[in-house]
C-alpha positions in Angstrom: 0.1 0.2 0.1 1.1 3.8 -0.5 1.3 4.5 3.3 4.3 1.6 3.8 5.5 3.3 0.5 5.8 6.7 2.1 7.3 4.9 5.4 10.0 3.9 4.0 10.5 7.0 2.3 10.2 9.1 5.9 12.6 6.6 7.5 15.3 7.5 5.3 14.9 11.3 5.2 14.7 11.5 9.0 18.8 11.8 9.3 18.7 14.6 6.8 20.6 17.6 8.7 18.4 20.6 7.5 14.6 18.8 8.3 12.5 19.7 11.3 10.7 17.4 13.6 7.2 18.9 14.9 5.1 16.7 16.7 1.1 18.8 17.0 -1.9 16.6 17.9 -4.9 16.9 20.6 -6.4 15.9 23.1 -10.4 16.1 23.6 -12.5 14.8 26.7 -16.5 15.1 26.2 -19.5 14.7 28.5 -22.6 14.6 26.6 -26.1 14.4 27.9 -28.8 13.5 25.8 -32.6 13.0 25.2 -33.4 9.6 25.5 -34.9 9.3 21.8 -37.7 7.4 21.3 -37.3 5.9 17.8 -40.6 4.0 16.4 -44.0 3.1 17.2 -43.3 0.4 19.2 -41.2 2.8 21.9 -37.9 1.3 21.2 -35.1 4.0 22.1 -31.7 5.4 21.7 -30.8 4.5 25.2 -28.1 6.8 25.7 -28.5 9.8 28.1 -24.9 10.5 29.5 -21.4 9.6 28.5 -18.1 10.6 28.4 -15.8 9.8 25.5 -11.6 11.0 24.6 -9.7 11.1 21.8 -5.8 11.6 22.2 -4.5 12.6 18.1 -1.0 13.0 17.1 0.6 14.3 14.2 4.0 13.6 13.9 5.7 16.0 10.4 9.1 16.1 9.3 9.7 19.5 6.9 13.1 19.9 4.8 13.4 23.0 3.1 15.4 23.6 0.1 16.6 26.1 -2.6 14.6 24.6 -5.4 11.9 23.3 -3.4 11.3 21.0 -0.3 9.8 18.2 1.1 7.3 17.0 4.0 6.4 14.3 5.9 2.9 14.2 7.6 1.3 11.2 9.5 -1.4 11.5 11.9 -2.8 8.3 14.4 -5.0 8.2 17.3 -3.9 6.7 20.1 -7.3 6.8 22.4 -10.5 7.1 20.7 -14.2 6.2 22.0 -16.3 6.4 24.7 -15.3 5.4 28.2 -17.6 5.6 30.8 -21.6 6.1 30.7 -24.2 4.6 28.7 -24.3 3.0 25.6 -26.6 2.8 22.4 -28.2 -0.3 21.6 -26.0 -2.1 18.8 -29.0 -2.0 15.6 -27.7 -4.9 14.4 -23.9 -3.5 13.2 -25.5 -0.9 11.1 -24.4 2.7 11.3 -22.1 4.1 14.0 -21.1 1.2 16.1 -18.9 3.8 18.3 -21.9 4.7 19.9 -22.6 0.7 21.4 -19.1 0.0 22.7 -17.0 1.3 25.7 -13.3 1.2 23.1 -11.7 4.6 24.8 -9.1 2.5 26.7 -8.8 -0.8 24.1 -6.8 -1.5 21.1 -10.1 -0.8 19.0 -9.4 2.6 19.9 -6.6 3.2 17.7 -6.8 4.2 14.3 -4.1 5.3 11.8 -5.2 7.5 10.0 -2.6 8.9 7.6 0.9 8.9 6.6 2.0 10.7 3.1 4.8 12.5 1.1 4.5 16.4 0.0 7.7 17.2 -2.3 7.6 20.5 -3.8 9.3 21.3 -7.5 9.8 24.4 -9.5 7.5 22.5 -11.5 4.9 21.7 -9.2 3.7 19.4 -6.1 3.3 15.7 -5.9 1.8 13.9 -3.1 2.1 10.7 -2.4 0.6 8.1 0.4 -2.0 7.6 2.5 -3.8 11.4 3.4 -7.0 13.2 3.7 -9.0 14.1 1.2 -10.6 17.6 1.6 -12.7 20.2 -1.0 -14.5 23.4 -0.4 -16.5 23.8 2.2 -15.8 20.2 3.2 -20.2 19.5 1.9 -18.8 16.0 -0.1 -15.2 15.4 0.3 -14.0 16.4 4.4 -10.9 15.6 6.3 -12.3 16.4 9.7 -9.2 17.4 10.3 -8.8 20.4 13.0 -10.9 21.2 16.4 -13.0 23.8 16.7 -13.8 23.6 13.1 -17.6 23.3 13.4 -19.5 26.0 16.0 -21.5 22.9 17.3 -20.6 19.3 17.7 -17.2 17.7 16.3 -15.7 16.1 13.4 -15.5 12.6 13.8 -14.5 10.8 10.9 -12.4 12.1 8.2 -12.1 10.8 4.1 -9.1 9.1 3.8 -7.6 8.0 0.3 -4.4 6.2 -0.9 -4.0 8.5 -3.6 -0.8 10.0 -5.7 -1.3 13.6 -6.9 0.5 16.3 -9.0 -0.5 19.9 -9.3 1.1 22.6 -11.5 0.5 26.0 -12.6 0.2 25.2 -15.9 0.3 28.9 -17.0 2.9 30.2 -15.5 5.0 29.6 -18.4 2.3 31.1 -21.2 1.8 34.0 -19.1 5.1 35.0 -17.7 6.2 35.6 -14.1 4.5 38.9 -13.7 1.0 37.4 -14.3 -1.1 37.3 -11.6 -3.5 35.0 -12.9 -0.6 32.4 -14.0 0.7 32.7 -10.6 -3.1 32.1 -8.6 -4.4 29.1 -11.5 -3.6 25.6 -10.6 -4.6 22.4 -11.4 -4.6 18.8 -10.2 -4.9 15.3 -11.0 -5.0 12.5 -8.9 -5.9 8.6 -9.0 -7.4 7.4 -5.4 -7.8 4.1 -3.3 -10.5 5.0 -0.8 -9.0 3.8 2.3 -12.3 5.2 4.4 -15.0 7.6 3.6 -19.2 7.2 3.9 -19.4 4.7 1.1 -16.5 2.5 1.3 -13.9 1.1 3.6 -11.2 -0.9 2.4 -10.2 -3.1 5.5 -12.6 -4.7 8.1 -12.5 -6.8 11.1 -15.2 -9.5 11.2 -13.8 -11.4 14.4 -10.9 -13.4 12.9 -8.4 -10.0 11.7 -8.5 -7.5 9.4 -9.7 -8.0 5.7 -10.1 -6.4 1.9 -13.8 -4.6 2.2 -14.6 -2.6 -0.3 -12.2 -1.5 -3.2 -13.0 2.5 -4.8 -10.8 3.8 -7.1 -11.6 6.8 -7.9 -9.7 9.4 -10.7 -9.6 13.2 -9.4 -9.2 16.5 -11.3 -9.6 19.7 -9.8 -8.9 23.4 -10.6 -8.4 26.3 -8.6 -8.1 30.1 -8.9 -6.7 31.9 -5.8 -5.3 35.0 -4.7 -5.0 33.6 -1.0 -7.7 33.3 1.5 -10.1 36.4 0.1 -10.8 34.9 -3.0 -11.0 31.9 -4.4 -12.9 29.4 -7.3 -12.7 25.9 -7.9 -14.1 23.0 -10.1 -13.9 19.3 -8.6 -14.4 16.0 -10.9 -14.5 12.5 -9.5 -15.2 9.6 -11.5 -15.8 6.8 -9.0 -15.6 2.9 -9.6 -16.0 0.6 -6.6 -17.0 -3.0 -5.8 -18.5 -3.7 -2.7 -17.5 -6.2 -0.4 -18.9 -9.7 0.4 -20.5 -9.6 -3.8 -22.4 -6.3 -2.7 -23.1 -5.0 -5.8 -21.0 -1.9 -7.5 -21.1 1.4 -8.1 -20.0 3.8 -10.8 -20.3 7.5 -10.2 -19.5 11.0 -11.5 -19.7 13.7 -9.1 -19.2 17.8 -10.2 -17.8 19.8 -7.3 -17.9 23.1 -7.2 -16.7 26.1 -5.0 -16.4 29.9 -4.3 -15.5 32.2 -1.7 -14.7 36.0 -1.9 -14.1 38.9 0.9 -14.8 42.5 1.0 -12.4 44.2 3.3 -14.2 47.6 4.0 -12.5 49.8 6.9 -14.8 48.5 10.2 -16.3 45.5 8.9 -15.9 42.6 6.2 -18.1 40.6 4.4 -17.3 37.4 3.2 -19.5 35.0 1.2 -19.2 31.4 0.1 -21.0 29.0 -1.6 -20.6 25.4 -2.8 -22.8 23.1 -4.9 -22.3 19.5 -6.3 -24.4 17.5 -8.3 -23.7 13.3 -8.4 -25.0 11.4 -11.4 -24.1 7.5 -12.1 -25.6 3.9 -11.4 -25.0 1.3 -8.2 -26.5 -2.4 -7.5 -25.9 -1.8 -4.0 -28.9 0.2 -3.4 -30.9 0.6 0.2 -34.5 0.3 -1.6 -37.4 -1.5 -0.1 -37.6 -3.1 -4.0 -35.2 -5.6 -5.7 -34.9 -3.5 -9.3 -30.9 -4.1 -10.4 -29.2 -1.6 -10.9 -30.8 2.0 -9.5 -30.1 4.9 -11.1 -28.1 7.2 -8.9 -29.4 11.5 -9.5 -28.4 13.6 -6.8 -27.6 17.7 -5.8 -26.4 19.4 -3.0 -25.5 23.0 -2.2 -24.3 25.1 1.1 -24.3 29.2 1.0 -22.8 31.1 3.5 -22.9 34.9 4.0 -21.1 36.4 7.2 -20.4 39.8 8.5 -17.4 40.3 10.9 -17.2 43.7 12.8 -14.5 44.4 15.9 -15.9 41.1 18.4 -19.2 40.7 16.8 -19.8 38.2 13.6 -22.9 37.3 12.0 -23.7 34.3 9.0 -26.5 33.5 7.6 -26.0 30.1 6.1 -28.5 28.2 3.6 -27.9 24.7 2.6 -30.0 21.8 0.3 -29.5 17.8 -0.2 -32.0 16.1 -2.5 -34.4 13.5 -1.1 -36.5 10.5 -2.6 -39.7 10.0 -1.3 -40.2 6.5 -3.1 -37.8 3.5 -1.7 -39.2 1.1 -4.1 -38.1 2.7 -7.0 -35.0 2.0 -9.1 -33.9 5.6 -8.5 -31.6 6.7 -5.9 -31.8 10.9 -5.4 -31.0 11.5 -2.2 -28.0 13.6 -1.3 -26.4 12.9 1.9 -23.9 15.7 2.7 -20.4 14.4 4.6 -20.5 12.8 7.9 -18.4 16.4 9.1 -20.3 18.8 7.7 -22.3 20.0 10.6 -25.1 22.1 11.2 -26.4 21.9 14.4 -26.5 19.3 17.8 -30.1 17.6 17.5 -32.3 17.2 14.7 -29.2 15.5 12.1 -26.9 14.9 14.3 -28.6 12.7 17.0 -32.3 12.1 16.3 -31.9 11.6 12.7 -28.9 9.0 13.0 -30.6 7.4 15.4 -33.7 7.1 13.3 -32.0 5.7 10.5 -30.3 3.4 12.0 -32.9 1.8 13.8 -35.2 1.7 10.3 -31.4 -0.3 9.3 -32.4 -2.5 11.6 -35.6 -3.3 11.5 -35.0 -4.0 7.7 -32.4 -6.6 8.9 -34.5 -8.5 11.0 -34.7 -12.6 9.4 -38.0 -12.4 10.6 -39.4 -9.8 8.2 -37.2 -10.8 4.6 -35.0 -13.7 4.2 -32.6 -11.2 2.9 -32.3 -8.2 3.6 -32.1 -5.4 1.0 -29.2 -4.8 -0.8 -27.1 -1.5 0.2 -28.7 -1.7 3.3 -25.8 -0.1 4.8 -25.8 2.9 3.4 -29.5 3.5 5.1 -28.5 5.3 8.1 -26.9 8.6 7.8 -24.8 8.5 10.6 -25.5 12.6 11.5 -24.9 13.7 7.9 -27.4 16.1 6.5 -29.8 14.5 3.9 -33.0 15.3 2.3 -33.3 18.8 3.8 -33.6 22.8 2.9 -32.4 24.7 6.4 -31.7 28.2 6.5 -29.7 28.4 9.8 -28.6 32.5 11.3 -25.8 32.6 13.6 -24.2 35.0 16.2 -21.1 34.6 17.3 -19.3 37.4 19.9 -15.8 37.9 22.3 -16.8 40.4 24.9 -14.3 42.2 26.2 -14.7 40.3 29.3 -11.6 38.4 30.9 -9.3 39.7 27.4 -11.4 38.3 25.1 -11.1 34.8 26.0 -15.0 33.9 26.1 -16.5 33.3 23.1 -20.4 33.0 22.9 -22.6 31.4 20.1 -25.9 31.2 19.2 -27.5 29.7 16.5 -31.2 28.7 14.9 -31.8 25.8 12.7 -35.1 25.7 10.3 -35.4 22.7 8.2 -37.9 20.9 5.7 -37.6 18.1 3.7 -37.8 18.5 0.0 -39.4 15.4 -0.3 -41.5 13.4 2.7 -39.5 12.0 5.3 -40.5 8.5 4.5 -39.4 5.6 6.6 -38.1 2.3 4.1 -39.4 0.1 7.2 -42.8 1.0 7.3 -43.3 1.7 3.4 -42.0 -2.0 3.1 -44.4 -3.1 5.7 -47.3 -1.2 4.9 -47.2 -0.3 1.4 -47.6 3.3 2.0 -45.7 6.4 2.6 -45.4 6.6 6.4 -42.9 8.1 8.7 -40.7 6.0 11.3 -43.9 6.4 14.2 -46.0 5.0 11.2 -47.7 8.0 10.5 -48.6 9.8 7.2 -44.8 11.4 6.0 -44.4 15.1 7.0 -41.6 17.1 5.1 -41.1 19.5 8.3 -38.7 18.4 10.5 -38.8 21.6 12.6 -36.9 24.2 14.5 -34.1 23.7 16.8 -32.1 26.0 18.8 -28.6 26.3 19.6 -26.2 28.3 21.7 -22.7 27.4 22.9 -20.1 29.2 25.2 -16.2 28.5 25.5 -13.1 29.7 27.2 -9.9 30.2 24.5 -6.7 30.5 25.7 -3.5 30.1 24.9 -0.9 28.6 27.6 2.7 28.7 26.5 3.7 28.8 22.6 1.7 26.0 20.6 0.4 24.7 23.4 -3.8 26.1 23.6 -7.0 25.1 25.8 -10.4 25.2 25.2 -13.3 24.8 27.3 -17.1 24.8 26.8 -20.3 23.9 27.0 -23.1 23.5 24.2 -26.3 22.6 24.1 -29.3 22.8 21.7 -33.2 22.0 21.4 -35.1 21.2 18.7 -38.6 21.6 18.4 -39.8 19.0 16.5 -42.0 19.4 13.3 -44.7 17.6 11.0 -42.2 14.7 9.9 -42.1 13.5 13.8 -46.0 12.9 14.2 -46.8 9.9 16.2 -49.2 7.3 15.3 -51.8 8.8 17.1 -51.1 12.2 15.4 -49.2 14.0 18.5 -45.7 15.3 18.1 -43.3 13.5 19.0 -41.2 15.7 22.2 -39.1 18.1 21.6 -35.6 16.4 21.5 -32.3 18.3 23.0 -28.7 17.6 23.4 -25.6 19.3 25.3 -21.6 18.7 26.4 -19.2 19.9 28.0 -16.1 20.2 26.2 -12.6 20.4 27.1 -9.6 20.3 24.2 -5.5 20.7 24.4 -4.1 21.6 20.9 -0.7 21.1 20.8 
């Protein structure tokens, strides 16, 4: 694999006298307290009300810079990761987010080797080779899951990781001359990937008898980007993906077109920022979480996210809107539900807790051997794993750093309004009754409701690169018609909260 090759090159490069060695990392500790969510008409509940989790991540780097370029080796691995005390969720027959169903916080299962790659810079371009994170734009489709404090609410937990060979260059530098701003600011890149882990594939799996080959997903990636720094950038990301699922589970062949743009207007006393990403995915798959056996399903999905932000002194205001296409018919040969990346967060409760658990419960019920001799193909893709899907949402957010305590406090308030473009149909209920019903057996609605979130944090640099972030987050969902119970009453309000401590070094 590419990471073994990069490791050999890294070991050979260590004796270099001019190399700089750094050990970055972070340790996060969380105490979570959530509603005991009732997930269906039988009263089956999430059962995870209070629990502790943590993660220790190390990211060593070796950097050597020369007159004609340079080379950088980066790696990352989690030493400890997972829940270590408190309630655990049901196992949902191993479908969805299984980490919530076991205490692995101090076990070997909590260790995760994430990446190891080389970044080689030449005068004519950049070559990257090894196992590395994959990220593009706002992270709506491809998200590295890196960093701490990248989301106002919730944590990035996963990250897309690929075995990649990438070459990037500025093709117009020579044609337009060294004085051309556009020649310096425009770049293109091509890459070949073998997906190590993302929402739709996992290269290595453990069935109890050791690591085995899982899903084999190849990608050909093309990127074009114009950027004059962080202020302004425009780019296009194109991916051809061909995948074979484990255990003869079918295949996937798709095209992804993803565009991204950002621009900042700086005035004397304020800064305006506009940012957006839009994606189209089309193709076909025989690994489809539909309630009908239809052979190959057509994939046709669209998603978008837009942000407008205003910063004035210690005050920020941001308005975000997003769209993820839905699919209200689980019986046809169409796969129209767009799922944003699991690490792209828009709140604490609706998508990150309620929809995550509800979709896992649907998959659990469909996998019941008493329901059918063979569960529907693609059942592993039915759980959202906390991602935004089948949604149109708007989210205004306020952030302020008061002068109190030298500006080390940060307050955030947000309101999320969300509606489903297609009725929120539960596949289990639809299969059992041949009707468009929600998870509680009531005619499917489209109004998710309104969520209110708030956060308070204390952020301070201790010494050099050592920083501390202490805080609390909380959210409450006022459910809409999508969560009407079988007797016609609305599901009770749901809440989620966490106490947080993060040490960054």
